[in-house]
C-alpha positions in Angstrom: 0.0 0.0 0.0 1.3 3.5 -0.9 1.0 6.2 1.7 -0.3 9.7 0.8 3.2 11.1 1.1 4.6 8.4 -1.2 1.8 9.1 -3.7 2.6 12.8 -3.6 6.3 12.0 -4.3 5.3 9.8 -7.3 2.9 12.3 -8.8 5.2 15.3 -8.1 8.2 13.5 -9.7 6.1 12.5 -12.7 5.4 16.2 -13.4 9.0 17.3 -12.6 10.7 14.6 -14.8 8.3 15.3 -17.7 10.1 18.6 -18.4 13.5 17.8 -16.9 16.4 18.9 -19.1 19.4 19.1 -16.7 20.7 15.5 -16.8 23.9 16.8 -18.5 25.1 18.8 -15.4 28.5 17.8 -14.1 29.0 16.1 -10.7 31.1 18.9 -9.1 29.1 22.0 -8.3 29.7 24.6 -11.0 29.9 27.6 -8.6 32.2 25.7 -6.2 30.5 26.4 -2.9 28.5 24.5 -0.2 25.7 25.8 1.9 25.1 24.3 5.4 21.6 25.2 6.5 18.7 23.8 8.6 16.3 21.1 7.6 13.4 23.4 8.6 10.6 22.9 6.0 10.1 26.7 5.8 13.4 27.1 4.0 13.8 26.5 0.3 17.5 27.1 -0.2 17.5 27.1 -4.0 14.8 29.7 -4.1 15.8 31.8 -1.0 19.4 32.0 -1.9 19.0 31.9 -5.8 21.0 28.7 -6.3 20.6 27.2 -9.7 20.5 23.4 -10.1 24.1 22.1 -10.2 25.7 25.3 -8.8 26.3 24.3 -5.1 26.1 21.6 -2.5 23.2 22.0 -0.1 23.8 20.3 3.2 20.8 20.3 5.6 20.5 19.1 9.1 18.7 20.1 12.3 20.0 23.6 13.2 22.3 23.9 10.2 25.1 22.4 12.3 28.6 22.7 10.7 29.8 20.0 13.1 27.2 17.5 11.8 27.9 18.6 8.2 31.6 18.2 8.5 31.9 14.8 6.8 29.9 16.1 3.8 32.0 19.3 3.7 35.2 17.4 3.5 33.8 15.3 0.6 32.5 18.5 -1.1 35.9 20.2 -0.9 38.4 17.4 -1.2 36.7 15.2 -3.8 34.4 17.7 -5.6 36.4 21.0 -5.5 34.3 23.4 -3.5 36.2 26.3 -2.1 33.6 28.3 0.0 31.1 27.4 2.7 28.1 29.5 3.7 26.7 28.6 7.2 23.1 29.7 7.3 21.0 29.4 10.4 17.5 30.9 10.8 15.2 32.8 13.0 12.6 30.7 14.8 14.7 27.6 14.8 13.6 24.7 17.0 17.2 24.2 18.1 16.8 27.3 20.2 13.9 25.8 22.3 15.5 22.9 24.2 18.8 21.5 25.6 20.2 17.9 25.5 18.5 16.8 28.7 15.1 18.0 27.5 15.6 16.2 24.1 16.6 13.0 25.9 13.6 13.3 28.2 11.2 13.6 25.2 12.7 10.4 23.7 12.3 8.5 27.0 8.7 9.7 27.4 7.7 9.0 23.9 9.6 5.8 23.1 10.6 4.3 26.5 13.8 3.3 28.2 15.4 1.2 25.4 15.1 4.2 23.0 16.4 6.6 25.8 19.5 4.4 26.1 20.2 4.8 22.4 20.4 8.6 22.7 21.9 8.9 26.2 25.3 10.0 24.7 23.9 11.9 21.7 24.7 15.6 21.5 21.6 17.1 19.8 23.7 20.2 19.2 21.1 22.7 20.4 22.0 26.3 20.9 20.6 29.1 23.1 21.5 32.1 21.0 21.2 32.3 17.2 23.9 34.7 16.1 26.4 33.2 18.6 25.7 29.8 17.2 26.5 31.0 13.7 29.8 32.6 14.9 30.7 29.4 16.8 30.1 27.2 13.7 32.1 29.5 11.5 35.0 29.7 13.9 34.9 25.9 14.5 35.2 25.3 10.7 38.0 27.9 10.3 39.9 26.0 13.1 40.0 22.8 11.1 43.2 22.1 9.2 41.3 20.5 6.3 39.5 23.9 6.0 42.7 25.8 5.3 42.2 27.9 2.1 38.4 27.5 2.3 36.3 30.7 2.7 33.7 30.4 5.4 31.0 32.9 6.2 28.0 32.9 8.5 24.5 34.1 7.9 21.0 34.3 9.4 17.9 33.7 7.3 14.8 35.4 8.6 11.8 33.1 8.1 9.5 36.0 8.7 10.7 38.1 5.8 12.7 35.8 3.6 15.8 38.1 4.0 19.3 37.0 4.8 21.9 38.9 6.8 25.6 38.3 7.3 26.8 37.7 10.8 30.2 39.3 11.5 
């Protein structure tokens, strides 16, 4: 049986693929940069940041964490030639609303003790202050030897307005 979500994917892909003409694009991103941003469903990175298909790597995770994205960034840079990273967090991020203990407590309450044990050592990488979290991720990346020669900048996307601003 196909779920409603799966059916939406099938139908949406049918419409998309019927006019798809970009199968010729090269594997490495043409504009040689990567974006690390949040998985929040209110952010459409291609539209919000004017990224054409094939231009950049978009790495998404909860909170737009550079630490969680590091493996992908190393692959992006070392194997696929990107030379710049944009770390983009956003206003109204859920990662601002809890700490590790609270997240572990929710898992224990919702899924029981066996599940709680699976996440007892997990750092959910929450952050209490948005702009400081951007600065921390940028500095963390810049401190990595593998990032030498890679330009790294930090940004905040405002979900309320669609605007982006640089964090210095």
